[in-house]
N, C-alpha and C positions, 0 to 999 in steps of 0.2 A: 452839344462841343463842337467847337471851333477844329478842327485839321490844323497841323503846319505846313508853311507855305515854304517854296522852293525862294529862297534869294541863291545874286550869283555875281560874281564877280569877272564878267566877263569882256563889261565895257576896260575894266581897270587893268586886267592880261592885254588887251589892242592895243592899250596908250602905251604898257608896259615895250611890246614885241614892237609898235609903229605897224601891225593891219589899220585895214579901211576893216568893217562889216561883210564888203564886195570880195576883199580877199578871205579871208576866213571863211564867207558861205562857200566859197570855191574850193578851201583845202577839206572843208565836213562834205561838200557835195546835196549844200542846200541853198535858198534862196538869199537875197541878202536881208529879205524881209522876215524870213525866218528869223535869220541874228539878231535884229533888231526887237522882233517881238519875241526873244524867250531875254534877251540881255534885260529889255524891258520890264521885264512880269506880268506880262503880256497870255505867254504862251508857255506854257510846262515845257519842256523837252520829254523824249523817251529818253530811255536807260543808254539806247545805244548810240542818239544824238548826244549825250552829255558825255558818256564816255569820247565821240569822234571829237567833239570838241578839245576833252580835254588831252586825248593823244596830239590834238596842236601844237595844243600850248607847252607841252609836254610835260606835265604836272598831274599831280592824283587829281582825281576828279575833288578829291576833300578842298580842297586846294581855290575849285574856283564856285562848287557849289554852298550852300546848306541849309539848311534849317531855321526858319522863321518862323517862335512860336507861339501863338497867341497872348496878347497880352489876359489878363484876367483869371 
C-alpha cells in the first residue's frame, strides 16, 4: 500500500503576497533552494519548517499543506 504524499500551495501563497523564494527563505531561516524543493514536492518539510512557512504567510498550516492520496 502506498502512503499519501504531501502537497502544498506555497507558490500560490508567495505569488499572492508578492514574495520571492529568496524572501520567503530569509523569513523562515532556510536557503532559497530549500523553499524551491519544498514548493516542487521534491523535499517534504519538517513539521517545524511547515509551521514556520505557514506563520510567514499568517495562515494555518492546513491552508498551505495537504495530503495527496494515492490512486487505486
